[in-house]
C-alpha positions as CSV (number, residue, x, y, z in Angstrom):
1,M,7.3,-21.1,-26.8
2,K,4.0,-19.5,-25.8
3,V,3.3,-16.3,-23.6
4,L,0.0,-15.0,-22.8
5,M,0.1,-11.3,-21.7
6,V,-2.8,-10.4,-20.0
7,L,-4.0,-6.2,-19.8
8,T,-6.6,-4.4,-17.6
9,S,-9.8,-3.1,-19.4
10,H,-10.5,-0.4,-17.0
11,D,-9.7,3.4,-17.7
12,K,-11.2,5.7,-14.8
13,L,-8.7,6.7,-12.2
14,G,-11.4,6.1,-9.4
15,D,-13.4,9.4,-8.8
16,T,-10.9,11.6,-10.0
17,G,-12.2,12.4,-13.7
18,E,-8.8,11.2,-14.9
19,K,-8.2,8.2,-17.2
20,T,-6.0,5.1,-16.6
21,G,-5.1,1.9,-17.9
22,F,-2.2,-0.2,-18.5
23,W,1.6,1.6,-18.5
24,I,3.1,1.8,-22.0
25,E,6.6,0.7,-20.8
26,E,5.3,-1.9,-18.6
27,F,3.8,-3.6,-21.8
28,A,6.2,-2.9,-24.4
29,A,9.4,-3.7,-22.8
30,P,8.6,-7.0,-21.7
31,Y,6.5,-7.7,-25.2
32,Y,9.8,-7.2,-26.8
33,V,11.8,-9.3,-24.8
34,F,9.4,-12.1,-25.6
35,K,9.2,-11.3,-29.3
36,D,13.1,-11.1,-29.9
37,A,13.5,-14.2,-28.2
38,G,11.1,-16.0,-30.9
39,A,7.8,-16.6,-28.5
40,E,4.6,-16.6,-29.8
41,I,2.4,-14.1,-27.9
42,T,-1.2,-13.6,-27.2
43,L,-2.7,-10.7,-25.7
44,A,-6.0,-10.7,-23.8
45,S,-7.7,-8.2,-21.4
46,P,-11.0,-8.8,-19.4
47,E,-13.5,-7.0,-21.9
48,G,-11.2,-7.9,-25.2
49,G,-10.6,-5.6,-27.7
50,Q,-8.6,-2.3,-27.2
51,P,-7.0,-1.9,-23.7
52,P,-6.9,1.9,-22.2
53,I,-3.3,3.2,-22.0
54,D,-2.6,5.3,-19.2
55,P,-1.9,9.0,-20.9
56,K,0.7,9.7,-18.2
57,S,2.7,6.7,-19.6
58,D,2.6,8.4,-22.6
59,A,4.2,11.6,-21.4
60,P,7.6,12.5,-22.7
61,E,9.6,11.9,-19.6
62,N,8.0,8.6,-19.5
63,Q,9.4,7.4,-23.1
64,T,11.9,4.5,-23.2
65,E,13.5,2.9,-26.4
66,A,10.5,-0.2,-25.8
67,T,8.0,2.8,-25.7
68,K,9.3,4.4,-29.1
69,R,9.5,1.2,-30.7
70,F,5.9,0.4,-29.9
71,K,4.9,3.5,-30.9
72,A,6.8,3.0,-34.8
73,D,5.2,-0.8,-34.5
74,P,1.7,-0.7,-36.3
75,D,1.7,-4.3,-36.5
76,L,1.8,-4.5,-32.5
77,Q,-1.0,-1.5,-32.0
78,K,-3.0,-3.3,-34.4
79,L,-2.5,-6.6,-32.3
80,L,-3.0,-4.7,-28.8
81,A,-6.4,-3.3,-30.6
82,Q,-7.8,-6.7,-30.8
83,T,-6.9,-8.6,-27.5
84,T,-8.4,-11.8,-26.8
85,R,-11.4,-11.9,-24.2
86,L,-10.0,-13.3,-20.8
87,S,-12.6,-15.7,-20.5
88,E,-11.7,-17.4,-23.7
89,V,-8.2,-18.3,-22.8
90,S,-6.9,-21.3,-21.3
91,A,-3.6,-22.0,-19.3
92,T,-3.3,-25.3,-21.3
93,D,-2.8,-23.4,-24.8
94,Y,0.7,-21.2,-23.2
95,D,4.0,-22.0,-21.3
96,G,3.9,-18.7,-19.1
97,V,1.7,-15.7,-18.1
98,F,2.7,-12.1,-17.9
99,F,0.8,-8.9,-16.5
100,P,1.8,-5.6,-17.1
101,G,0.5,-3.0,-14.5
102,G,-0.4,0.7,-14.7
103,H,-3.2,1.7,-12.2
104,G,-5.9,-0.2,-14.2
105,P,-5.5,-3.6,-12.8
106,L,-6.3,-2.5,-9.3
107,W,-9.9,-2.2,-10.0
108,D,-10.5,-4.9,-12.8
109,L,-8.0,-7.7,-12.4
110,A,-7.4,-7.5,-8.6
111,G,-10.9,-9.5,-8.2
112,N,-11.2,-10.9,-11.7
113,K,-12.7,-14.6,-11.4
114,D,-11.3,-15.3,-14.9
115,S,-7.8,-14.1,-14.2
116,Q,-7.8,-16.0,-10.7
117,K,-8.7,-19.2,-12.4
118,L,-6.3,-18.7,-15.2
119,I,-3.4,-18.1,-12.5
120,E,-4.3,-20.8,-10.1
121,A,-4.4,-23.3,-13.2
122,F,-0.6,-22.1,-14.2
123,W,0.4,-22.7,-11.0
124,A,-1.1,-26.1,-10.5
125,N,0.5,-26.9,-13.6
126,K,4.0,-25.6,-12.7
127,K,4.0,-23.0,-15.2
128,P,5.9,-19.5,-14.3
129,V,3.8,-16.5,-13.4
130,A,5.1,-13.0,-13.6
131,A,3.3,-9.6,-12.9
132,V,4.9,-5.8,-12.3
133,C,4.0,-2.6,-10.9
134,H,0.5,-2.5,-9.8
135,A,-0.2,-5.7,-11.5
136,P,1.0,-8.2,-8.5
137,S,-2.6,-7.1,-7.4
138,V,-3.7,-9.9,-9.7
139,L,-2.6,-12.6,-6.9
140,L,-4.2,-11.3,-3.9
141,Q,-7.1,-13.6,-4.6
142,A,-5.4,-16.6,-6.3
143,K,-5.0,-19.6,-4.1
144,D,-2.2,-22.4,-4.3
145,E,-2.8,-26.3,-4.3
146,N,-3.4,-26.3,-0.6
147,G,-6.2,-23.5,-0.7
148,E,-3.8,-20.9,0.7
149,P,-3.4,-17.5,-0.6
150,L,-0.8,-18.1,-3.4
151,V,1.7,-14.9,-2.0
152,K,1.6,-16.6,1.4
153,G,5.3,-17.3,2.4
154,K,6.4,-16.1,-1.0
155,N,9.0,-13.4,-1.6
156,V,7.1,-10.7,-3.6
157,T,7.4,-7.0,-4.8
158,G,5.1,-4.6,-6.4
159,F,4.5,-0.7,-6.5
160,T,5.3,0.6,-2.8
161,N,3.4,2.6,-0.6
162,S,6.0,5.5,-1.1
163,E,5.8,5.3,-4.5
164,E,2.2,5.4,-4.6
165,E,2.6,8.9,-2.2
166,A,5.0,10.1,-4.6
167,V,2.5,10.0,-7.3
168,G,0.0,11.5,-5.1
169,L,-2.7,8.5,-5.3
170,T,-2.7,6.6,-2.3
171,K,-6.2,8.2,-1.2
172,V,-7.3,7.3,-4.8
173,V,-6.5,4.0,-5.3
174,P,-8.7,1.3,-3.7
175,F,-5.8,-0.3,-1.8
176,L,-2.1,0.0,-1.4
177,L,-0.7,-3.2,-3.3
178,E,2.4,-3.4,-0.7
179,D,-0.1,-3.4,2.4
180,E,-2.4,-6.1,0.7
181,L,0.5,-8.8,-0.4
182,K,1.7,-8.2,3.1
183,N,-1.6,-9.3,4.7
184,K,-1.8,-12.3,2.4
185,G,1.3,-13.4,4.0
186,G,3.8,-12.3,1.4
187,H,7.0,-11.4,2.4
188,F,7.6,-8.3,0.4
189,T,10.7,-7.0,-0.6
190,K,11.2,-3.4,-1.7
191,K,14.1,-0.8,-3.1
192,D,14.3,2.7,-3.2
193,D,11.3,4.8,-5.2
194,W,11.9,3.9,-9.1
195,A,14.8,1.5,-8.7
196,V,14.9,-1.8,-10.6
197,N,13.5,-4.6,-8.2
198,V,12.8,-8.1,-9.4
199,I,12.2,-10.9,-7.1
200,Q,11.9,-14.3,-8.3
201,D,10.7,-16.9,-5.8
202,G,10.3,-20.3,-7.8
203,L,8.3,-19.9,-10.3
204,L,6.7,-16.6,-9.3
205,V,8.1,-13.4,-10.5
206,T,7.5,-9.7,-9.7
207,G,8.7,-6.7,-10.4
208,Q,8.6,-3.2,-8.2
209,N,7.6,-0.5,-10.8
210,P,7.7,0.3,-14.5
211,A,11.7,0.2,-14.3
212,S,11.6,-3.4,-13.4
213,S,9.4,-4.5,-16.2
214,E,12.2,-5.3,-18.9
215,E,14.2,-7.1,-15.9
216,A,11.1,-9.3,-14.7
217,A,10.3,-10.6,-18.6
218,K,14.0,-11.5,-18.7
219,K,13.4,-13.5,-15.3
220,L,10.3,-15.2,-16.9
221,L,12.1,-15.8,-19.9
222,E,14.8,-17.8,-18.2
223,L,11.9,-20.0,-16.2
224,L,10.6,-20.8,-19.5
225,K,14.0,-22.0,-21.4
226,N,14.9,-23.9,-18.4
227,K,11.7,-25.7,-18.5
């Protein structure tokens, strides 16, 4: 079982002068779900090398068992520092793909052609695609086998407008994910802010927020095991 995890390379939070990147929990929790199940995991990012970590995700209040395990895992940190350049990976080499969130993907992965082609290749070959929090933005440009938006008519979720408002970034982000998924024809389902919410529609798995990342990974794992 081979899983590809794709992280952001973007580290600037708009024009705020603050840093962003990927959210540790959204990477660490799924990574350990896959690793503990015996999966072979490859990490990739648009620019390759060390992807930026959102400093807020390292704050004391955002620590979980998975983030603590990550901090105590030098092997994973070494692996993370050497991500493969996204343009060099092929969907044919993997059984499924998982996109962790953080605000970074809104700027680079959402419009990345390599990411789009990769998702479309997974989809065309009936391989599961999962994304959590802000990472469902990677689905916005992807098309299905009929040339329609991949999310059109599908049940999806992601970081909600109210969650974006709660973190005070509605005027900073390039777009509101909930609105854009709806604009592409997705049936957006949400729960209360910060509640665990994972939506599976066929081979597509989306999670609402950081707390949903572990369950989203488990859903992807189920799909991989049932292939």
